[in-house]
N, C-alpha and C positions, 0 to 999 in steps of 0.2 A: 160261539167259540167253544169247541170241545174241551174236555179236561186234559187231553193229551197236548193240545195246542197251548193251553194255559200253562201247563207244566213246562213245556219247552221254552215258552217266552219268559217264565219265571226263572228258569235256569240261565238263560241268556242275560236277563236283568241282573241276576246275582253275579254272573261273570263280569258284566260291565261295572258293577259296583266295586268288585274286587280289583279290577284293572284300574279304575279311577283312583281308588285308595292307594294301591301300589305305585301307580304313576306319579302321584303327588309326593308320596313318601320318598321315592327314589330321586326324582328330578324336581327340585324347587330352588329358586334363586331369590333370596330375601332382598328387599329393597327398603331403604330408609323412608319413613313417612311420619307426618305430623300426627296422624290418627291411625291406630291399629298397627299390625305387624304384617303388611302385605308381602306377597312374593309372586314371582312368575312361575306358572305351572301349567300342565296340560289338562287339568281336571275339567274345565269348562268345555274344552274342545271335545273331550271324550263324552261329556254329558250331552252335547248337541248331537254327536254321532249316535249315541244310544237312543235319543229321541227320534232321530231320522229313521233309524232301523226298527225300533220297537214301538214307537208311538208315545204319546204323552204319559200314559199311566205307567207302563213298565220302564220306559226310558227316563222319565222324571224320578221315579222311585230309585233307579240305579244311581242317578246323579245325586239325589238327596242323601241316600245311604252312604255312598262312596265319599262324598265331600264332608257330610256330617260326621261320619266315623273318623275321618282323618282329624277334623277339628277336636273332637272329644278326646282322642288319644294322643294329641300333640300339643297340648297347652292352650287350646282355643275353646275349651269347653263352655266357658261363660257366654261366648257368642256363637256357639254352634247352631243354635236355633235360627239365628239370622242367616247363616250359611244355607241351612236347609230351605228357608223361605226363598232365598236368592236362586237356589237350584230349581225350585218349583216354578218360580216366575220365568226363569230362563227357558225351562222345558215348555211351559205354556206358550210363550211367545214364539218359540221355535216351531212348535206344533201348529199354531194358528197360521204362521207365515208359510210353512211348508204346504199346508192344505190350500192356502189362498193362491199360491203361485203354481202349485203342481196339479191339483185336483187328482184325476186318475191317470194322468199322463206319466210317462217315464221322465224323471227329472233330468233337465239339461244343466250343464255347468253354469250358465248364466243365472238360471233360477236358483241354483244352489248358492251362488254368491249373494243373491238377494236375501236368502234365508240366513246365511252366516253374517251378513251385514246387520240384520235386525237382531241376531243373537248377540253380536259384539256390542252394539249400541245398548241393548238391554243390560248387559253385564256392566257397562260403565254406569248407567243410571242406578242399578241396584247396588253397585259398590259404593256410589256416592251416598245413597240413602242409608246404607249399612254403617258407613263411616259417621254419618250425622248421629245415628242412634248410639253407636259405640261411644262417641265423644260425649254425648249427653248422659250416657250411663255413668261416666266418671265425673260428672258434675259441671261440664262446661255449658255456657249459654248456647242458645240456638244459633245466634249469629256466628259465634266463634266456631261452633261445631260445623256449620255449613262451609265456612272458609277453610277450616282445617281439613275437612273431608275432601274438598275440591283440590287442595294442595297435595293430597295423598293418592291421587288417581293414576299415578304413573304406572304401577303394576297392572291395574285394571285395563288401562289403555293398551299396554303391551300385550296382555292376554287376549284382549278383544281384537287387535290387529292380527295376532297369530290365529285366532278363531276364524276371522274373515278369510285369511289366506289358505289355511290348512284344511278346514272342514270340507269344502267342496272337493278338494283333491283326494282326501282320504275316503270320503263317501264313494266317489267315482271309482277309486281303486277297489274298494270293497264290493261294489256292484260288479266290477269286471271279474272278480274271483268267485262270485256267486252269492254274495249277501246283498239283500235289498229288503225294503219294507214289504214289497209284494210277496217275496219268498217267505218272510217271517209270518205274514198274514195267511199264507197257504199251508203253513205247518199243520200237521194233524193227521 
């Protein structure tokens, strides 16, 4: 990859990080929970889109930076490291699934739904794990943390369902207007 291509991908990754940060800042719906302060937002959807377009490295970095910076600047600094880990796991699972179902083919809507299903399920699992860690950080026992985290999965489930429904549609729309992974890989 030439330096010109790396610079363009870096610029798009920075743009995605900013869009993720602004998107969460502008539109978030808090929900009550036993563990943490969860809310409905589009940050995970945008992270998955970034990975689909830019690949794991640049897309994962965009998600980690956008989500992590939001946490640091909005009262979640103590657990922002968990958000960054979640974003990277989400990016990795998205990338692995995307490569497994698409290979070098042009993505179909059905295959994109398979990718977004894995991304949504990954988010539910990582949210539960994060909830367990957060509860244990404040001194609860493992059993109580596991139950409390499970009871707090409403926002993660809503975010995951939205991810499943919206990611393929948004990605296909972006492809129609000229954005795609193949195009980003040919920049230079």
